[in-house]
C-alpha positions as CSV (number, residue, x, y, z in Angstrom):
1,X,-40.0,-47.2,7.1
2,X,-42.4,-46.1,9.6
3,X,-43.7,-42.4,10.2
4,X,-41.6,-42.5,13.0
5,X,-38.4,-43.8,10.9
6,X,-39.0,-41.0,8.4
7,X,-39.0,-38.3,10.7
8,X,-36.3,-39.4,12.6
9,X,-34.0,-39.8,9.3
10,X,-35.8,-36.3,7.8
11,X,-34.5,-34.1,11.2
12,X,-30.9,-36.1,10.9
13,X,-30.7,-34.6,7.3
14,X,-31.7,-31.3,8.3
15,X,-29.1,-31.7,11.2
16,X,-25.9,-32.9,8.4
17,X,-27.1,-29.9,6.1
18,X,-25.4,-26.8,7.9
19,X,-22.6,-28.9,9.8
20,X,-21.9,-30.3,5.9
21,X,-22.0,-26.8,4.9
22,X,-19.7,-25.8,7.7
23,X,-17.6,-28.5,7.0
24,X,-16.9,-27.7,3.1
25,X,-17.1,-23.9,4.4
26,X,-13.4,-24.8,6.6
27,X,-12.1,-26.8,3.9
28,X,-11.6,-23.9,2.2
29,X,-8.2,-22.5,2.0
30,X,-7.6,-19.3,4.2
31,X,-5.9,-16.4,3.1
32,X,-4.7,-13.8,5.5
33,X,-4.3,-10.3,4.6
34,X,-2.5,-7.3,6.2
35,X,-2.2,-4.4,4.1
36,X,-0.6,-0.9,4.7
37,X,-3.7,0.7,4.1
38,X,-6.8,0.1,5.7
39,X,-9.1,0.8,2.4
40,X,-11.7,-1.6,1.5
41,X,-11.0,-0.3,-2.1
42,X,-7.3,-2.1,-2.2
43,X,-9.1,-5.0,-0.3
44,X,-11.1,-5.0,-3.3
45,X,-8.6,-5.0,-5.6
46,X,-6.0,-7.8,-3.7
47,X,-9.6,-10.2,-4.5
48,X,-9.7,-9.2,-7.8
49,X,-6.2,-10.5,-8.6
50,X,-7.2,-13.6,-6.6
51,X,-10.1,-13.9,-8.7
52,X,-7.9,-13.5,-11.7
53,X,-6.0,-17.2,-10.5
54,X,-9.7,-18.5,-10.2
55,X,-10.3,-17.7,-6.9
56,X,-13.1,-15.9,-5.8
57,X,-13.8,-15.4,-2.1
58,X,-17.0,-17.6,-0.6
59,X,-16.8,-20.1,-3.1
60,X,-13.7,-21.3,-3.1
61,X,-11.2,-19.6,-0.5
62,X,-11.7,-17.0,2.6
63,X,-9.5,-14.0,2.9
64,X,-9.0,-13.3,6.8
65,X,-8.0,-9.8,6.8
66,X,-6.3,-7.9,9.8
67,X,-6.1,-4.0,10.5
68,X,-3.2,-2.1,11.7
69,X,-5.3,0.9,11.7
70,X,-2.1,3.2,11.4
71,X,-0.3,1.2,14.0
72,X,2.8,-0.6,12.8
73,X,4.0,-1.7,15.7
74,X,0.7,-4.2,15.1
75,X,2.0,-5.9,12.3
76,X,4.1,-8.4,15.0
77,X,0.9,-9.7,16.1
78,X,-1.5,-9.0,13.5
79,X,1.0,-12.2,12.0
80,X,1.5,-14.0,14.9
81,X,-2.7,-14.6,14.7
82,X,-2.5,-15.8,11.0
83,X,0.1,-18.1,11.6
84,X,-1.6,-20.1,14.6
85,X,-4.5,-20.2,12.1
86,X,-2.0,-21.8,10.0
87,X,-3.5,-20.2,7.3
88,X,-2.2,-21.3,3.6
89,X,-0.7,-17.5,2.2
90,X,-0.1,-14.6,4.0
91,X,-0.1,-11.4,2.3
92,X,1.4,-8.4,3.2
93,X,0.8,-5.8,0.4
94,X,2.6,-2.3,0.6
95,X,4.8,-2.1,3.7
96,X,7.9,-3.7,4.3
97,X,7.4,-3.2,7.9
98,X,4.4,-6.2,8.0
99,X,6.3,-8.2,5.3
100,X,9.5,-8.1,7.3
101,X,7.2,-9.4,10.3
102,X,6.0,-11.8,8.5
103,X,9.2,-13.1,7.2
104,X,10.4,-13.3,11.0
105,X,7.0,-15.1,12.3
106,X,7.4,-18.2,9.6
107,X,9.5,-20.2,7.5
108,X,6.9,-22.4,5.8
109,X,4.0,-20.4,5.4
110,X,3.9,-18.7,1.9
111,X,4.2,-15.2,1.7
112,X,3.1,-12.8,-0.8
113,X,4.6,-9.1,-1.0
114,X,4.4,-5.8,-2.3
115,X,6.9,-3.5,-0.9
116,X,8.8,0.0,-2.3
117,X,12.2,-0.6,-0.9
118,X,14.6,-3.5,-2.7
119,X,13.5,-6.9,-0.9
120,X,16.6,-8.2,-1.7
121,X,18.0,-5.2,0.8
122,X,15.5,-5.9,2.7
123,X,16.2,-9.8,3.3
124,X,12.6,-10.9,2.0
125,X,14.2,-12.5,-1.0
126,X,17.6,-14.1,-1.9
127,X,17.1,-12.8,-5.5
128,X,14.1,-11.1,-7.9
129,X,14.8,-13.8,-10.6
130,X,14.8,-16.5,-8.2
131,X,13.6,-15.5,-4.7
132,X,14.1,-19.0,-2.6
133,X,12.7,-19.7,0.3
134,X,8.9,-19.3,1.6
135,X,8.4,-15.5,-0.3
136,X,7.7,-13.7,-3.4
137,X,5.7,-10.4,-4.5
138,X,6.0,-7.0,-6.3
139,X,8.3,-4.3,-5.8
140,X,6.3,-1.3,-6.9
141,X,9.2,1.8,-6.7
142,X,7.9,4.4,-4.4
143,X,10.9,5.3,-2.8
144,X,13.1,5.2,-6.2
145,X,11.6,7.8,-7.2
146,X,12.3,10.4,-4.2
147,X,14.1,12.0,-6.5
148,X,12.2,12.2,-10.1
149,X,9.2,13.6,-8.0
150,X,11.2,16.7,-5.8
151,X,12.9,17.7,-9.3
152,X,9.0,17.6,-11.0
153,X,8.1,19.7,-8.0
154,X,10.5,21.8,-8.7
155,X,9.8,22.1,-12.3
156,X,6.0,23.0,-11.2
157,X,7.5,25.6,-9.1
158,X,10.9,26.7,-10.6
159,X,11.2,29.5,-7.2
160,X,10.7,26.9,-4.8
161,X,13.8,26.8,-2.6
162,X,12.0,26.1,1.0
163,X,10.5,22.4,0.8
164,X,9.0,20.9,4.0
165,X,8.8,17.0,4.1
166,X,6.3,15.1,6.1
167,X,7.2,12.0,6.8
168,X,5.7,8.6,9.1
169,X,8.2,7.7,11.4
170,X,6.1,4.8,12.7
171,X,7.6,3.2,8.9
172,X,11.5,3.7,10.2
173,X,12.8,1.8,7.9
174,X,11.1,3.5,4.9
175,X,11.2,6.8,6.3
176,X,15.2,7.0,6.8
177,X,15.5,6.3,3.4
178,X,13.4,8.9,2.0
179,X,15.1,11.0,4.4
180,X,18.3,10.0,2.8
181,X,17.2,10.4,-0.8
182,X,15.6,13.5,-0.3
183,X,19.2,15.4,1.8
184,X,20.3,14.2,-1.4
185,X,18.1,15.3,-4.6
186,X,17.8,18.4,-2.5
187,X,21.3,19.2,-2.6
188,X,21.6,18.6,-6.4
189,X,18.4,20.6,-6.9
190,X,20.0,23.9,-4.4
191,X,16.4,23.3,-2.4
192,X,16.7,23.5,1.5
193,X,14.6,20.4,3.1
194,X,12.8,20.7,6.4
195,X,11.6,17.0,8.0
196,X,8.4,17.2,10.1
197,X,6.8,14.0,11.4
198,X,3.8,12.6,12.2
199,X,2.4,8.9,12.2
200,X,-2.0,9.7,13.4
201,X,-4.5,12.2,12.5
202,X,-3.8,14.3,15.4
203,X,0.1,14.7,14.7
204,X,-1.0,15.2,11.0
205,X,-3.3,18.0,11.6
206,X,-0.1,19.7,14.5
207,X,2.0,19.3,11.3
208,X,0.1,21.4,8.8
209,X,-0.5,23.9,11.9
210,X,3.8,24.3,12.0
211,X,3.3,24.6,8.3
212,X,1.0,28.0,8.5
213,X,4.0,29.1,11.3
214,X,7.0,28.1,9.2
215,X,5.6,29.2,5.4
216,X,7.5,26.9,2.9
217,X,7.6,27.1,-0.4
218,X,6.4,24.1,-1.0
219,X,5.1,20.4,0.9
220,X,6.6,16.9,0.0
221,X,4.4,13.7,1.5
222,X,6.8,10.8,1.8
223,X,5.2,7.4,0.3
224,X,3.5,5.5,3.1
225,X,0.5,3.5,3.8
226,X,-1.5,5.3,6.4
227,X,-1.3,8.3,4.7
228,X,-2.8,7.2,1.7
229,X,-5.7,5.8,4.1
230,X,-5.6,10.0,5.4
231,X,-5.3,11.3,1.7
232,X,-8.1,13.4,2.3
233,X,-7.2,14.8,5.3
234,X,-3.9,15.9,3.5
235,X,-5.9,17.1,0.7
236,X,-8.3,19.5,2.6
237,X,-5.2,20.5,4.9
238,X,-3.1,21.3,2.2
239,X,-6.1,23.8,0.5
240,X,-6.9,25.1,3.9
241,X,-3.2,26.2,4.2
242,X,-2.7,27.1,0.7
243,X,0.5,25.5,0.5
244,X,1.0,23.2,-3.0
245,X,1.8,19.9,-2.1
246,X,3.2,16.6,-3.8
247,X,2.0,12.9,-3.0
248,X,3.4,9.8,-4.2
249,X,0.4,8.1,-5.4
250,X,-2.8,9.8,-8.2
251,X,-4.9,8.6,-4.9
252,X,-4.3,12.1,-3.2
253,X,-4.8,14.0,-6.8
254,X,-8.2,12.7,-6.8
255,X,-9.3,13.8,-3.5
256,X,-8.0,17.2,-4.2
257,X,-4.4,16.9,-4.1
258,X,-2.5,19.2,-6.1
259,X,0.3,16.3,-7.9
260,X,1.6,12.9,-7.7
261,X,4.4,10.9,-9.3
262,X,4.8,7.1,-8.7
263,X,4.0,3.8,-9.6
264,X,-0.2,2.1,-9.5
265,X,0.0,0.9,-5.8
266,X,-3.6,-0.2,-6.5
267,X,-2.4,-2.6,-9.3
268,X,0.2,-4.0,-6.8
269,X,-2.9,-5.1,-4.6
270,X,-4.4,-6.6,-7.5
271,X,-0.9,-8.5,-8.7
272,X,-0.7,-9.4,-5.0
273,X,-3.9,-11.3,-5.4
274,X,-2.8,-13.0,-8.3
275,X,0.8,-14.4,-6.8
276,X,-1.6,-15.4,-3.8
277,X,-3.4,-17.6,-6.1
278,X,-1.1,-18.9,-8.2
279,X,0.4,-20.6,-4.9
280,X,-2.7,-21.8,-3.8
281,X,-2.6,-23.6,-7.1
282,X,0.7,-25.4,-5.9
283,X,2.9,-22.7,-7.5
284,X,6.1,-22.4,-4.9
285,X,7.2,-18.7,-3.8
286,X,10.7,-19.9,-4.2
287,X,9.4,-20.0,-8.3
288,X,8.0,-17.2,-8.6
289,X,10.0,-14.3,-9.6
290,X,10.0,-10.5,-7.7
291,X,7.7,-8.6,-9.8
292,X,8.6,-4.6,-10.7
293,X,7.1,-2.2,-11.6
294,X,7.3,-0.9,-15.4
295,X,5.1,2.3,-15.6
296,X,4.9,5.4,-13.3
297,X,1.8,7.7,-12.9
298,X,2.0,12.0,-13.0
299,X,-1.0,13.2,-11.9
300,X,-2.3,17.1,-11.9
301,X,-5.2,18.8,-10.2
302,X,-5.9,21.8,-12.6
303,X,-8.6,22.6,-10.2
304,X,-6.4,22.8,-7.1
305,X,-3.5,25.0,-9.3
306,X,-6.3,27.0,-10.3
307,X,-7.4,27.5,-6.6
308,X,-3.9,28.1,-5.6
309,X,-2.8,30.3,-8.0
310,X,-0.6,28.6,-10.0
311,X,0.2,28.3,-13.5
312,X,1.2,24.5,-14.7
313,X,3.9,24.5,-16.9
314,X,3.0,23.0,-20.7
315,X,5.9,20.5,-20.0
316,X,4.3,19.3,-17.1
317,X,1.0,19.3,-19.1
318,X,2.5,16.7,-21.3
319,X,4.6,14.7,-19.4
320,X,1.4,14.1,-17.3
321,X,-0.5,10.6,-17.9
322,X,-3.5,12.3,-16.1
323,X,-5.1,15.4,-15.8
324,X,-7.7,16.0,-13.9
325,X,-10.1,19.3,-14.4
């Protein structure tokens, strides 16, 4: 071989190397990820679930996130983008609006959801045990515990009669269900519910300003993915307004919220990843039963209670799965 031939061969190998690497990368399955909450921690939980099923990002799978940034009306366009790219799986954890948008956009690409409401009622699956079609996932029971959460708030504050409820109108279906359940539960507890709505940071600030004028006995913050991403804002405003507040997830209590009751939503994100990985391995969504959360968490922040001058009843301390002091 002549020196010129060797150099030509070597140059071709240098060029072919990156091309081969890119070809190998593009051959990896792509999983689209559209969450309700734009939190990197939740994405990390989703990826850990994928890893449990044998798929590690960059090694044998690519995860393409799409962020709604609190604008639920963007879910259809975000899903449409992933459908055009022909991703292998679309994961929509945390929002029924995103799950419904995905189901409406494709009948062929597998969908893994994590929703608070009954997925059969939402039209996502035919049944929990035999989903049928191209979608399956997790039902993490946030809305079903509305009445229980209001009762626990009453247990914490026996004298509470007037409760403000803050809900996100952007997620219309979830808001309507929560309102309906709240009204029924409030009537049984002889409580008065004052409904407030907020769908962005400025509206949340405005709602707390209204609370300062109206002075309710307590605040019930509705279950919502965008609200969860604003949990620090909620905790700070509740402290500044000196209003006892109940939330749907322990994430709020970790950053200073008073109390929460609900399922472990973070685990639903992880399980969404597990199911996405199983589908990449060849399992059909139609054959993967919808999983339902079976454990519920009551979290209480004692520091916040002291700051509000509140005594935590012994009964709640016994029931609590986590007490932050």
